[in-house]
VOGU-445901 format. One line per 8 residues: number of its first residue (from 1); their letters; for each residue z, x, y of N, C-alpha, C, O, CB. Coordinates in steps of 0.1 Angstrom, whole numbers, plus 5000, padded with zeros to 4 digits. Glycine has a CB too. Example, Ala and Ser with C-alpha at 12.3 -4.5 7.8 and 13.67 -1.06 7.14 Angstrom:
1	as	5078:5132:4943:5078:5123:4955:5078:5132:4967:5085:5142:4967:5090:5113:4955 | 5071:5128:4978:5071:5137:4989:5079:5129:5000:5080:5134:5011:5057:5141:4994
# end
This chain:
1	mkgislac	9209:3341:8787:9222:3348:8787:9220:3363:8788:9228:3370:8794:9229:3345:8774 | 9209:3369:8782:9207:3383:8783:9205:3387:8798:9210:3398:8801:9194:3387:8775 | 9199:3378:8806:9198:3381:8820:9211:3383:8827:9213:3391:8835:9190:3370:8827 | 9221:3374:8823:9234:3375:8829:9241:3388:8824:9247:3395:8832:9243:3363:8825 | 9240:3391:8812:9246:3404:8806:9240:3416:8813:9247:3425:8817:9244:3405:8791 | 9226:3416:8815:9220:3427:8822:9224:3428:8836:9226:3439:8842:9205:3426:8821 | 9226:3416:8843:9230:3416:8857:9244:3421:8857:9248:3429:8867:9229:3402:8862 | 9253:3417:8848:9267:3422:8848:9267:3437:8845:9274:3445:8852:9275:3415:8837
9	aalllwvf	9259:3442:8836:9258:3457:8834:9254:3464:8846:9259:3475:8850:9249:3460:8822 | 9243:3459:8853:9239:3466:8865:9249:3466:8876:9251:3476:8883:9226:3459:8870 | 9256:3454:8877:9267:3454:8887:9278:3464:8883:9283:3471:8892:9273:3439:8887 | 9282:3464:8871:9292:3474:8867:9288:3488:8869:9296:3496:8873:9296:3472:8852 | 9276:3491:8866:9271:3505:8869:9272:3508:8884:9277:3519:8887:9256:3507:8864 | 9269:3499:8892:9270:3501:8907:9285:3502:8910:9289:3510:8919:9264:3489:8914 | 9293:3493:8904:9308:3493:8908:9314:3507:8904:9322:3512:8911:9315:3482:8901 | 9311:3512:8892:9317:3524:8887:9310:3537:8891:9315:3547:8887:9319:3523:8872
17	apvaraae	9299:3536:8898:9292:3548:8902:9301:3557:8910:9301:3569:8909:9279:3544:8910 | 9309:3551:8920:9318:3560:8927:9328:3567:8918:9332:3578:8922:9326:3552:8937 | 9332:3561:8907:9341:3568:8898:9335:3581:8892:9341:3591:8892:9346:3559:8886 | 9322:3579:8888:9315:3591:8883:9313:3601:8894:9314:3613:8891:9301:3586:8878 | 9309:3597:8906:9308:3606:8917:9321:3613:8921:9321:3624:8926:9301:3600:8929 | 9332:3606:8919:9345:3611:8923:9348:3624:8915:9357:3632:8920:9356:3601:8921 | 9341:3627:8904:9344:3639:8897:9341:3651:8905:9348:3662:8904:9336:3639:8884 | 9331:3650:8914:9328:3661:8923:9340:3664:8933:9344:3675:8934:9316:3659:8931
25	gaptdqqi	9345:3654:8939:9357:3654:8947:9367:3646:8940:9370:3635:8944:9354:3649:8962 | 9373:3652:8929:9382:3644:8920:9391:3635:8927:9397:3639:8938:9389:3654:8911 | 9393:3623:8922:9403:3614:8928:9417:3620:8927:9421:3626:8917:9402:3600:8922 | 9425:3617:8937:9439:3621:8937:9447:3611:8928:9442:3601:8924:9445:3621:8952 | 9459:3615:8925:9467:3606:8917:9470:3593:8924:9470:3582:8918:9481:3613:8914 | 9471:3593:8937:9473:3581:8945:9460:3572:8944:9462:3560:8943:9476:3584:8960 | 9449:3578:8945:9436:3571:8943:9435:3565:8929:9430:3554:8927:9424:3579:8947 | 9438:3573:8919:9438:3569:8905:9447:3557:8904:9443:3547:8897:9442:3580:8895
33	agivvtan	9459:3557:8909:9468:3546:8908:9462:3534:8915:9463:3523:8910:9482:3549:8915 | 9455:3535:8926:9448:3524:8933:9437:3519:8925:9435:3506:8924:9443:3529:8946 | 9430:3527:8918:9419:3523:8909:9424:3515:8897:9419:3504:8894:9411:3535:8904 | 9435:3520:8892:9441:3513:8880:9446:3499:8884:9443:3489:8877:9453:3521:8875 | 9453:3498:8895:9458:3485:8900:9447:3476:8903:9447:3464:8899:9467:3487:8912 | 9437:3480:8910:9425:3472:8913:9418:3467:8901:9414:3456:8900:9416:3479:8923 | 9415:3477:8892:9407:3473:8880:9415:3463:8872:9409:3453:8866:9405:3486:8871 | 9428:3464:8870:9436:3454:8863:9436:3441:8870:9435:3430:8864:9450:3459:8861
41	qvdidagn	9437:3441:8884:9437:3429:8891:9424:3421:8890:9424:3409:8890:9441:3431:8906 | 9413:3428:8890:9400:3422:8888:9400:3414:8875:9395:3403:8875:9389:3433:8889 | 9405:3420:8865:9405:3413:8852:9415:3402:8851:9413:3391:8845:9408:3423:8841 | 9426:3403:8858:9436:3392:8859:9430:3380:8866:9431:3369:8862:9449:3397:8867 | 9423:3383:8877:9417:3372:8885:9406:3365:8877:9405:3353:8877:9410:3378:8898 | 9398:3373:8869:9388:3366:8861:9394:3358:8850:9390:3348:8846:9378:3377:8855 | 9405:3364:8844:9413:3357:8834:9418:3343:8839:9418:3333:8832:9424:3365:8828 | 9424:3344:8851:9429:3331:8857:9418:3321:8858:9420:3309:8856:9435:3334:8870
49	lakeraks	9406:3325:8862:9395:3315:8863:9391:3310:8850:9389:3298:8848:9383:3322:8870 | 9390:3319:8840:9386:3315:8826:9397:3306:8820:9393:3297:8813:9384:3327:8817 | 9409:3308:8823:9420:3300:8818:9418:3285:8822:9421:3276:8815:9434:3305:8823 | 9413:3283:8834:9410:3270:8840:9397:3264:8835:9395:3252:8833:9411:3270:8855 | 9386:3273:8834:9373:3268:8833:9367:3269:8818:9358:3261:8815:9363:3275:8842 | 9373:3277:8810:9367:3279:8797:9368:3266:8788:9378:3259:8790:9374:3291:8789 | 9358:3264:8780:9358:3252:8771:9365:3256:8758:9373:3248:8753:9344:3247:8769 | 9362:3267:8753:9367:3271:8740:9381:3276:8740:9386:3283:8750:9358:3283:8735
57	kevkdfal	9389:3271:8731:9403:3275:8729:9404:3291:8728:9413:3297:8733:9410:3268:8718 | 9395:3296:8720:9395:3311:8718:9393:3318:8731:9399:3329:8733:9384:3315:8707 | 9384:3313:8739:9381:3320:8752:9393:3318:8761:9397:3328:8768:9369:3314:8759 | 9399:3307:8761:9412:3305:8769:9423:3314:8764:9430:3320:8772:9416:3290:8768 | 9424:3315:8751:9434:3324:8746:9432:3339:8750:9441:3346:8753:9435:3323:8730 | 9419:3343:8749:9415:3356:8753:9419:3358:8768:9424:3369:8772:9400:3359:8751 | 9416:3348:8776:9419:3350:8791:9434:3351:8793:9438:3359:8801:9413:3337:8798 | 9442:3344:8786:9456:3345:8787:9461:3359:8783:9470:3365:8789:9463:3335:8778
65	rmitdhtg	9454:3365:8772:9458:3378:8768:9454:3388:8779:9461:3398:8782:9450:3382:8755 | 9442:3386:8786:9438:3395:8797:9449:3395:8808:9453:3405:8813:9424:3391:8802 | 9453:3383:8811:9463:3381:8822:9476:3388:8818:9481:3396:8826:9465:3366:8825 | 9481:3386:8806:9493:3391:8802:9493:3407:8801:9501:3414:8807:9497:3386:8789 | 9482:3412:8794:9482:3426:8792:9479:3434:8805:9485:3444:8808:9471:3430:8782 | 9470:3429:8813:9467:3436:8826:9478:3435:8836:9480:3444:8844:9454:3431:8832 | 9485:3424:8836:9497:3423:8844:9507:3433:8840:9514:3439:8848:9503:3408:8844 | 9509:3434:8827:9518:3444:8822:9515:3458:8826:9524:3466:8830:9519:3443:8807
73	vnkqaael	9502:3462:8825:9498:3475:8829:9500:3477:8844:9505:3488:8849:9483:3478:8826 | 9497:3467:8852:9500:3468:8867:9515:3470:8870:9518:3477:8879:9494:3456:8874 | 9523:3463:8862:9537:3464:8864:9542:3478:8861:9550:3484:8869:9545:3454:8855 | 9537:3484:8850:9540:3498:8847:9535:3507:8858:9542:3517:8861:9535:3501:8833 | 9523:3505:8863:9518:3514:8873:9526:3513:8886:9529:3523:8892:9503:3510:8876 | 9530:3501:8890:9538:3499:8902:9552:3506:8900:9557:3512:8909:9541:3484:8905 | 9558:3504:8888:9571:3511:8886:9569:3526:8887:9578:3533:8892:9576:3507:8872 | 9558:3531:8881:9556:3546:8881:9554:3551:8895:9560:3561:8899:9544:3549:8873
81	vqklgika	9545:3544:8903:9543:3550:8917:9556:3549:8925:9558:3557:8934:9532:3542:8924 | 9564:3539:8923:9577:3538:8930:9586:3550:8925:9592:3556:8934:9584:3524:8927 | 9587:3552:8912:9595:3563:8907:9590:3577:8912:9598:3585:8916:9594:3563:8892 | 9577:3578:8913:9572:3591:8918:9572:3592:8933:9570:3603:8939:9557:3593:8913 | 9575:3581:8940:9575:3581:8955:9562:3583:8961:9560:3588:8972:9584:3592:8959 | 9551:3578:8954:9538:3578:8960:9533:3564:8962:9539:3554:8958:9528:3586:8950 | 9522:3563:8969:9516:3550:8972:9502:3549:8966:9494:3559:8968:9516:3547:8988 | 9499:3538:8959:9486:3537:8954:9476:3536:8966:9479:3527:8975:9484:3524:8945
89	ehsptses	9466:3544:8966:9457:3544:8978:9444:3537:8974:9439:3538:8963:9454:3558:8982 | 9438:3531:8984:9425:3526:8983:9415:3537:8984:9418:3547:8990:9421:3515:8994 | 9404:3535:8977:9393:3545:8977:9380:3538:8977:9380:3526:8974:9395:3556:8965 | 9369:3545:8978:9356:3538:8977:9355:3531:8963:9349:3521:8962:9344:3548:8978 | 9361:3538:8953:9360:3532:8939:9368:3519:8939:9363:3509:8933:9365:3542:8929 | 9380:3519:8943:9388:3507:8943:9382:3496:8951:9383:3484:8948:9403:3510:8947 | 9377:3500:8963:9370:3489:8971:9358:3484:8964:9355:3472:8965:9366:3496:8985 | 9350:3492:8957:9339:3487:8950:9343:3478:8938:9336:3468:8936:9330:3499:8944
97	lkkggden	9354:3482:8932:9359:3473:8921:9363:3459:8926:9359:3449:8920:9371:3480:8914 | 9370:3459:8937:9374:3447:8944:9362:3438:8947:9361:3426:8944:9383:3449:8956 | 9352:3445:8954:9340:3437:8958:9332:3432:8945:9328:3421:8945:9331:3447:8966 | 9331:3440:8935:9324:3436:8923:9332:3425:8916:9325:3416:8911:9323:3448:8913 | 9345:3426:8916:9353:3415:8910:9351:3402:8917:9350:3391:8911:9367:3419:8910 | 9351:3403:8931:9349:3391:8939:9335:3385:8936:9334:3372:8935:9351:3394:8954 | 9325:3393:8935:9311:3388:8933:9311:3382:8919:9304:3371:8917:9301:3400:8934 | 9317:3388:8909:9317:3382:8895:9324:3368:8896:9319:3359:8890:9325:3391:8886
105	lsklkklp	9335:3367:8902:9342:3354:8903:9333:3344:8910:9332:3332:8906:9355:3355:8911 | 9326:3348:8920:9318:3338:8928:9306:3333:8918:9303:3322:8918:9312:3345:8940 | 9301:3343:8911:9290:3339:8901:9295:3330:8890:9289:3319:8887:9283:3351:8895 | 9307:3333:8885:9313:3325:8874:9316:3311:8879:9314:3301:8872:9325:3332:8868 | 9321:3310:8891:9325:3297:8897:9313:3287:8898:9314:3275:8898:9332:3298:8910 | 9301:3293:8900:9289:3285:8902:9282:3281:8889:9273:3272:8889:9279:3293:8911 | 9286:3287:8878:9280:3283:8865:9284:3270:8861:9295:3265:8863:9284:3294:8855 | 9274:3263:8854:9278:3250:8847:9288:3253:8836:9288:3264:8830:9265:3243:8842
113	esafdray	9296:3243:8833:9306:3245:8823:9301:3250:8810:9307:3258:8803:9314:3232:8820 | 9289:3246:8806:9283:3250:8794:9279:3264:8793:9278:3270:8782:9270:3241:8791 | 9278:3271:8804:9274:3285:8804:9286:3294:8807:9285:3307:8806:9263:3288:8814 | 9297:3289:8811:9308:3297:8815:9314:3306:8805:9315:3318:8807:9319:3288:8820 | 9317:3301:8793:9323:3309:8783:9315:3322:8779:9321:3333:8779:9326:3301:8770 | 9302:3320:8777:9294:3331:8773:9293:3341:8785:9294:3354:8782:9280:3327:8770 | 9292:3337:8797:9291:3346:8808:9304:3353:8810:9304:3365:8813:9287:3338:8821 | 9315:3347:8809:9328:3353:8811:9330:3364:8800:9334:3375:8804:9340:3343:8811
121	vghevayh	9328:3360:8788:9330:3370:8777:9320:3381:8778:9323:3393:8775:9329:3363:8763 | 9307:3378:8781:9297:3389:8783:9301:3399:8793:9300:3411:8792:9284:3383:8786 | 9307:3394:8804:9312:3402:8815:9324:3411:8810:9325:3423:8813:9316:3394:8827 | 9332:3405:8802:9344:3412:8797:9340:3423:8788:9346:3434:8789:9353:3402:8790 | 9330:3422:8780:9325:3432:8772:9320:3444:8781:9324:3455:8779:9313:3427:8762 | 9311:3441:8790:9305:3451:8799:9316:3458:8807:9316:3470:8809:9294:3445:8808 | 9325:3450:8812:9336:3455:8821:9345:3465:8813:9348:3475:8818:9344:3443:8827 | 9349:3461:8801:9358:3470:8794:9351:3482:8789:9357:3493:8788:9364:3462:8782
129	eqvlsavd	9338:3481:8786:9330:3493:8783:9331:3503:8795:9333:3515:8793:9316:3490:8779 | 9329:3498:8807:9328:3506:8819:9342:3512:8822:9344:3523:8826:9323:3499:8830 | 9353:3503:8820:9366:3508:8823:9370:3519:8813:9375:3529:8817:9376:3496:8821 | 9367:3518:8800:9370:3528:8791:9362:3541:8794:9368:3552:8793:9366:3524:8777 | 9350:3540:8799:9342:3552:8803:9349:3559:8814:9350:3571:8815:9328:3548:8806 | 9353:3551:8824:9360:3557:8836:9373:3563:8832:9377:3574:8837:9362:3546:8847 | 9381:3556:8824:9394:3562:8820:9391:3575:8813:9398:3585:8816:9401:3552:8810 | 9382:3576:8804:9379:3588:8796:9373:3599:8804:9377:3611:8802:9370:3585:8784
137	ktlipnak	9364:3596:8813:9356:3606:8819:9361:3610:8833:9358:3621:8838:9342:3602:8821 | 9369:3601:8839:9373:3604:8853:9388:3603:8855:9394:3613:8860:9366:3595:8862 | 9394:3592:8851:9408:3590:8854:9418:3599:8847:9426:3606:8853:9412:3576:8852 | 9417:3599:8833:9426:3608:8826:9423:3623:8829:9433:3630:8831:9424:3606:8810 | 9411:3628:8829:9409:3642:8832:9413:3646:8845:9417:3658:8847:9394:3645:8830 | 9414:3637:8855:9417:3641:8869:9432:3638:8873:9436:3642:8884:9408:3635:8878 | 9439:3631:8864:9453:3628:8867:9461:3640:8866:9461:3647:8856:9458:3617:8857 | 9467:3644:8877:9475:3656:8878:9490:3654:8873:9495:3662:8866:9476:3662:8892
145	npelkall	9495:3642:8876:9509:3639:8872:9509:3636:8858:9502:3627:8853:9515:3628:8881 | 9518:3642:8850:9518:3640:8835:9522:3625:8832:9518:3620:8822:9528:3649:8829 | 9531:3619:8840:9534:3605:8837:9523:3595:8840:9521:3585:8833:9547:3601:8846 | 9515:3598:8850:9504:3590:8853:9493:3591:8842:9488:3581:8837:9497:3593:8867 | 9491:3604:8838:9482:3606:8827:9486:3599:8814:9478:3594:8807:9480:3622:8824 | 9500:3600:8812:9505:3593:8800:9503:3578:8800:9500:3572:8790:9520:3596:8798 | 9505:3572:8812:9503:3558:8814:9488:3554:8810:9485:3544:8804:9506:3553:8828 | 9479:3562:8815:9465:3560:8813:9462:3561:8798:9455:3553:8792:9456:3570:8821
153	eksrpvfe	9467:3571:8792:9465:3574:8777:9471:3562:8769:9466:3558:8759:9471:3587:8773 | 9483:3558:8773:9490:3547:8766:9482:3533:8768:9482:3525:8759:9504:3545:8772 | 9476:3532:8779:9469:3519:8782:9455:3519:8775:9450:3508:8773:9467:3517:8797 | 9449:3530:8773:9436:3531:8767:9434:3523:8755:9424:3515:8754:9432:3545:8764 | 9443:3523:8745:9441:3515:8732:9442:3500:8735:9435:3492:8728:9452:3519:8722 | 9449:3496:8745:9449:3482:8749:9436:3478:8754:9431:3467:8750:9460:3479:8760 | 9429:3486:8763:9416:3483:8768:9406:3483:8756:9396:3475:8756:9412:3493:8779 | 9407:3492:8747:9398:3493:8735:9400:3480:8727:9390:3475:8722:9402:3505:8727
161	shlqhake	9412:3475:8725:9414:3463:8717:9408:3451:8725:9403:3442:8719:9429:3461:8714 | 9409:3451:8738:9403:3440:8746:9387:3440:8744:9381:3430:8742:9406:3442:8761 | 9382:3452:8744:9367:3453:8742:9363:3448:8728:9354:3440:8727:9363:3468:8743 | 9370:3452:8718:9367:3447:8704:9369:3432:8703:9360:3425:8697:9376:3454:8694 | 9379:3427:8709:9382:3412:8709:9370:3405:8716:9365:3395:8711:9395:3409:8715 | 9366:3410:8728:9356:3404:8736:9342:3405:8728:9335:3395:8728:9354:3411:8749 | 9340:3416:8721:9327:3417:8713:9327:3406:8702:9317:3400:8699:9326:3431:8707 | 9339:3405:8695:9340:3395:8685:9338:3380:8690:9331:3372:8684:9354:3396:8678
169	leatlnkp	9344:3378:8701:9342:3365:8708:9327:3363:8712:9322:3352:8710:9351:3363:8720 | 9321:3373:8717:9307:3372:8721:9298:3369:8709:9289:3361:8710:9303:3385:8728 | 9301:3376:8698:9293:3373:8686:9295:3358:8681:9285:3352:8677:9297:3382:8675 | 9307:3353:8682:9309:3339:8678:9302:3330:8687:9296:3320:8683:9325:3337:8678 | 9303:3332:8700:9297:3323:8710:9282:3324:8710:9275:3314:8713:9301:3327:8724 | 9276:3335:8705:9262:3336:8704:9256:3331:8691:9243:3332:8689:9258:3350:8707 | 9264:3326:8682:9259:3321:8669:9252:3308:8673:9256:3300:8681:9270:3318:8659 | 9240:3305:8666:9233:3292:8668:9243:3281:8665:9251:3282:8656:9221:3292:8659
177	agaasgr	9241:3270:8672:9250:3258:8671:9252:3253:8656:9263:3249:8652:9245:3247:8679 | 9241:3254:8648:9242:3248:8635:9246:3259:8624:9246:3255:8612:9229:3242:8631 | 9248:3271:8628:9251:3282:8619:9264:3279:8612:9274:3278:8620:9250:3295:8625 | 9265:3279:8599:9277:3277:8592:9280:3290:8584:9270:3295:8578:9277:3265:8583 | 9292:3294:8583:9295:3306:8575:9294:3303:8560:9300:3293:8556:9308:3313:8579 | 9287:3311:8553:9287:3309:8538:9277:3298:8534:9277:3295:8522:9300:3306:8533 | 9270:3292:8542:9260:3281:8538:9246:3285:8540:9237:3278:8537:9263:3268:8545
# end
């Protein structure tokens, strides 16, 4: 499992490297909107797969929460770009996110059922850590429009709660099979 987590971390570093580099040529508000929509869609897609493949009820419930929350953020982003009269633009970062999300789905689909829950949740931990880093270091600081910046700031605690929930699930899934609490 550590190998999968390390592979996910390496993939996420590669995926989010353009976000870090974008600070030199800061992303535009349109590109930030595109990054937000793509990042959320990647997690929605993974959640849909987990909803179908996860064995654990807790993992299925988590996947449903990812679908609901990230769909809500995308809806708010779509409403905002329409209100502002701008269009979410693709960028190297959003394209990398899409490619990384597709690669993650492909890997998850190939896993045996017994390994799926841990791999999905491990990826969610790494993904949300990277999303929070990008939000804090690149997206919020470079958002020029106050409403876009406010949406990012409002969404941040949701992503933080996802990370904490994923970490709790990961700890539960990684407990030895015979481990009983309090015994």
